[in-house]
DRENKOL-127666 format. One record per residue (C-alpha): residue in three letters; chain; residue number from 1; x, y, z. Coordinates in steps of 0.2 Angstrom, whole numbers, plus 5000, padded with zeros to 4 digits. Example, Ala and Ser with C-alpha at 12.3 -4.5 7.8 and 13.67 -1.06 7.14 Angstrom:
<pts>
PT|Ala|A|1|5062|4978|5039
PT|Ser|A|2|5068|4995|5036
</pts>
This chain:
<pts>
PT|Met|A|1|5134|5021|5299
PT|Pro|A|2|5144|5007|5290
PT|Glu|A|3|5154|5012|5275
PT|Glu|A|4|5146|4998|5264
PT|Tyr|A|5|5129|5004|5268
PT|Met|A|6|5133|5022|5263
PT|Glu|A|7|5140|5016|5246
PT|Ser|A|8|5125|5006|5242
PT|Glu|A|9|5114|5021|5246
PT|Leu|A|10|5124|5031|5233
PT|Ile|A|11|5124|5018|5220
PT|Leu|A|12|5105|5014|5221
PT|Pro|A|13|5098|5030|5214
PT|Gln|A|14|5110|5030|5199
PT|Ala|A|15|5105|5012|5195
PT|Glu|A|16|5086|5018|5196
PT|Glu|A|17|5090|5032|5184
PT|Lys|A|18|5098|5021|5171
PT|Glu|A|19|5083|5009|5172
PT|Glu|A|20|5071|5023|5170
PT|Glu|A|21|5081|5030|5155
PT|Lys|A|22|5081|5012|5147
PT|Gln|A|23|5062|5011|5149
PT|Met|A|24|5059|5027|5141
PT|Glu|A|25|5070|5022|5126
PT|Glu|A|26|5060|5006|5123
PT|Gly|A|27|5043|5004|5115
PT|Phe|A|28|5035|5007|5099
PT|Tyr|A|29|5039|5021|5088
PT|Gly|A|30|5027|5030|5076
PT|Gly|A|31|5012|5019|5079
PT|Val|A|32|5007|5003|5069
PT|Ala|A|33|5013|5004|5051
PT|Val|A|34|4997|4996|5044
PT|Gly|A|35|4985|5004|5057
PT|Ala|A|36|4973|4995|5068
PT|Gly|A|37|4959|4983|5062
PT|Ile|A|38|4956|4972|5048
PT|Pro|A|39|4959|4974|5033
PT|Asp|A|40|4975|4983|5035
PT|Cys|A|41|4975|5002|5035
PT|Tyr|A|42|4956|5000|5040
PT|Arg|A|43|4954|5018|5046
PT|Thr|A|44|4961|5026|5030
PT|Ser|A|45|4946|5022|5019
PT|Ser|A|46|4928|5022|5025
PT|Glu|A|47|4923|5013|5009
PT|Ala|A|48|4935|4999|5012
PT|Ala|A|49|4930|4997|5030
PT|Glu|A|50|4911|4996|5024
PT|Leu|A|51|4914|4983|5011
PT|His|A|52|4925|4972|5023
PT|Asp|A|53|4912|4973|5036
PT|Phe|A|54|4898|4969|5024
PT|Phe|A|55|4906|4953|5017
PT|Ala|A|56|4913|4948|5033
PT|Ser|A|57|4896|4946|5040
PT|Lys|A|58|4893|4934|5026
PT|Phe|A|59|4909|4925|5025
PT|Gly|A|60|4919|4930|5040
PT|Ala|A|61|4917|4914|5051
PT|Ala|A|62|4933|4904|5051
PT|Glu|A|63|4924|4888|5045
PT|Asp|A|64|4914|4897|5032
PT|Glu|A|65|4928|4909|5025
PT|Ser|A|66|4929|4908|5006
PT|Gly|A|67|4945|4910|4995
PT|Asp|A|68|4936|4924|4987
PT|Phe|A|69|4933|4934|5003
PT|Arg|A|70|4951|4931|5008
PT|Glu|A|71|4957|4938|4991
PT|Phe|A|72|4945|4952|4992
PT|Arg|A|73|4951|4957|5010
PT|Thr|A|74|4969|4957|5003
PT|Leu|A|75|4964|4968|4989
PT|Leu|A|76|4956|4980|5001
PT|Ser|A|77|4971|4980|5012
PT|Thr|A|78|4982|4983|4997
PT|Leu|A|79|4972|4998|4991
PT|Ala|A|80|4969|5006|5008
PT|Cys|A|81|4988|5005|5013
PT|Phe|A|82|4992|5012|4996
PT|Lys|A|83|4981|5027|5000
PT|Lys|A|84|4989|5028|5018
PT|Asp|A|85|5006|5029|5010
PT|Leu|A|86|5001|5042|4997
PT|Met|A|87|4993|5053|5010
PT|Gly|A|88|5007|5052|5022
PT|Val|A|89|5017|5068|5024
PT|Ala|A|90|5034|5059|5025
PT|Asn|A|91|5032|5051|5007
PT|Gln|A|92|5039|5035|5013
PT|Val|A|93|5035|5017|5008
PT|Glu|A|94|5029|5011|5025
PT|Ala|A|95|5012|5003|5025
PT|Thr|A|96|5013|4995|5008
PT|Arg|A|97|5029|4986|5011
PT|Tyr|A|98|5020|4974|5022
PT|Gln|A|99|5007|4969|5008
PT|Pro|A|100|5008|4953|4999
PT|Phe|A|101|5010|4951|4980
PT|Leu|A|102|4996|4942|4971
PT|Thr|A|103|4997|4940|4953
PT|Gln|A|104|4978|4940|4951
PT|Ile|A|105|4978|4957|4960
PT|Asp|A|106|4994|4966|4956
PT|Met|A|107|5004|4971|4941
PT|Glu|A|108|5019|4973|4953
PT|Pro|A|109|5022|4973|4971
PT|Ile|A|110|5012|4988|4978
PT|Ala|A|111|5027|4994|4988
PT|Glu|A|112|5036|4996|4971
PT|Thr|A|113|5021|5005|4964
PT|Thr|A|114|5022|5017|4979
PT|Ala|A|115|5040|5020|4977
PT|Arg|A|116|5039|5024|4959
PT|Cys|A|117|5025|5036|4963
PT|Phe|A|118|5036|5045|4976
PT|Ala|A|119|5050|5046|4963
PT|Lys|A|120|5038|5052|4950
PT|Thr|A|121|5044|5039|4938
PT|Ile|A|122|5028|5029|4935
PT|Pro|A|123|5021|5032|4918
PT|Pro|A|124|5003|5037|4917
PT|Arg|A|125|4999|5021|4907
PT|Asp|A|126|5007|5010|4920
PT|Leu|A|127|4995|5018|4933
PT|Glu|A|128|4980|5016|4922
PT|Leu|A|129|4984|4997|4920
PT|Ala|A|130|4986|4995|4938
PT|Phe|A|131|4969|5003|4942
PT|Asp|A|132|4961|4994|4928
PT|Lys|A|133|4966|4977|4935
PT|Trp|A|134|4961|4982|4953
PT|Ser|A|135|4944|4988|4946
PT|Lys|A|136|4940|4972|4936
PT|Arg|A|137|4947|4960|4950
PT|Gly|A|138|4936|4969|4963
PT|His|A|139|4921|4968|4952
PT|Phe|A|140|4924|4950|4948
PT|Leu|A|141|4926|4945|4967
PT|Ile|A|142|4910|4955|4972
PT|Val|A|143|4900|4946|4959
PT|Arg|A|144|4906|4929|4965
PT|Met|A|145|4903|4933|4983
PT|Cys|A|146|4886|4941|4980
PT|Thr|A|147|4881|4925|4970
PT|Ser|A|148|4888|4913|4983
PT|Ala|A|149|4879|4922|4997
PT|Asn|A|150|4862|4923|4987
PT|Leu|A|151|4862|4942|4990
PT|Thr|A|152|4849|4953|4982
PT|Glu|A|153|4852|4964|4967
PT|Ala|A|154|4850|4980|4978
PT|Gln|A|155|4864|4973|4989
PT|Phe|A|156|4875|4969|4974
PT|Glu|A|157|4873|4987|4967
PT|Lys|A|158|4877|4995|4984
PT|Ala|A|159|4893|4985|4986
PT|Glu|A|160|4898|4988|4968
PT|Ala|A|161|4894|5007|4970
PT|Thr|A|162|4904|5008|4986
PT|Tyr|A|163|4919|4999|4978
PT|Lys|A|164|4919|5011|4963
PT|Ala|A|165|4919|5026|4974
PT|Phe|A|166|4934|5018|4983
PT|Ile|A|167|4943|5016|4967
PT|Thr|A|168|4938|5033|4960
PT|Asp|A|169|4944|5042|4976
PT|Leu|A|170|4961|5032|4976
PT|Tyr|A|171|4964|5036|4958
PT|Asp|A|172|4961|5055|4960
PT|Ile|A|173|4974|5054|4975
PT|Ala|A|174|4986|5044|4965
PT|Lys|A|175|4986|5055|4949
PT|Asp|A|176|4990|5070|4960
PT|Lys|A|177|5004|5061|4970
PT|Cys|A|178|5011|5050|4956
PT|Leu|A|179|5009|5060|4940
PT|Thr|A|180|5013|5078|4945
PT|Gly|A|181|5031|5084|4947
PT|Thr|A|182|5048|5080|4940
PT|Pro|A|183|5054|5062|4939
PT|Thr|A|184|5070|5059|4949
PT|Ile|A|185|5082|5045|4951
PT|Asp|A|186|5097|5048|4963
PT|Ala|A|187|5090|5065|4965
PT|Glu|A|188|5093|5069|4947
PT|Pro|A|189|5079|5073|4935
PT|Thr|A|190|5075|5060|4922
PT|Pro|A|191|5062|5057|4908
PT|Arg|A|192|5046|5049|4914
PT|Glu|A|193|5044|5038|4898
PT|Ala|A|194|5058|5028|4889
PT|Lys|A|195|5062|5036|4872
PT|Pro|A|196|5070|5029|4857
PT|Tyr|A|197|5088|5036|4853
PT|Thr|A|198|5097|5034|4837
PT|Ser|A|199|5115|5041|4835
PT|Thr|A|200|5118|5053|4822
PT|Asp|A|201|5135|5045|4818
PT|Ile|A|202|5127|5031|4809
PT|Ser|A|203|5115|5041|4798
PT|Gly|A|204|5118|5040|4780
PT|Arg|A|205|5131|5026|4781
PT|Glu|A|206|5130|5011|4769
PT|Tyr|A|207|5127|4995|4778
PT|His|A|208|5140|4981|4773
PT|Gly|A|209|5135|4968|4786
PT|Tyr|A|210|5144|4962|4801
PT|Tyr|A|211|5160|4957|4792
</pts>
């Protein structure tokens, strides 16, 4: 047998093994961050999925899609992904970091809210304001879409009740994840709320102005 042929026989299996190792290292890791389906994180909330499917049947066609429906879909994605991150065992800002920031929906980027929740540094008032804005904006959009589509009172009430159930469920989760525990910054405990401070060195001194 020629020496060149014997060398090729020895080298070929090694090359195949390296190729197999390369293929095993490639690919996706950890699944899709925002989950499959529309809106984002579709499977995290049955209420969000139900609301999206209901209004998509009225406004979902590309030529008929309204600005209200696009904004409502973004709102559902924001809230569903917020729930997905809060319920995750890793406590990482993953799904929410892909969500856009809309001033008519958010007080701040939702990824920032999620990060403050995990650090336990978000004050209760900030969380209440965020949920108040989400609740009012969702109600506003539902009213507009139901009016635009000439839906019945019963259909409106069902959509409104489903959205309220979605918000209530998420708020219960957020209160548990965001408001319990010790706030930390750089692994050091810190007050949750900013507090005024006055030095004792200046108490009782007579003020003579700047000069």
